[in-house]
C-alpha positions, 0 to 999 in steps of 0.5 A, a space after each residue: 409553796 411560799 416557803 420554797 420560794 422564800 428559801 430560794 430567793 433569800 439568804 444568798 451567801 458566798 458558799 451558796 454561789 460557789 455551789 451554784 457555779 460548781 453545779 452548773 459548771 459540772 452539769 455542762 461538763 457532764 452533758 458535753 462529755 456525755 458522762 452521766 456520773 458528772 451530771 448526777 454529782 452536779 445535781 447534788 450541788 444544785 439540790 444544796 443550792 435550792 434547799 440552802 443546805 450544806 454538808 452539815 444541813 441548814 445551819 448545822 455548823 453555826 453557833 447559837 446567837 443567844 447569849 444564854 445558850 452560849 453561856 450554857 455551852 461554855 460551862 458544859 465545855 469547861 466541865 468536860 475539859 476539867 473531867 479530861 484532865 
C-alpha cells in the first residue's frame, strides 16, 4: 500500500499532468453526452496517471544514466552499424 501512495504522490511531470487533464476532460464529456465509449477511453488515461506509465511502460523510453551501460550500448550500436554497411 505504501508503494501505491508513494508512486501516486511523487514523480509528477508534464506528460503525467497532460494525461490527467485529458482523462478528466474526457470523463466529464462522456458523462455529459452519455457516451460510454468516451468514458471508457478516459479510464485508459486515468490508469496511466495513477500508475505513472505510458505506452512504453514505466521508463520504457528512457536511456540509462549509468556510464558503463551507455558505453556498452554505444559499442553494440557501432557493431550493428558496421555489420549493416
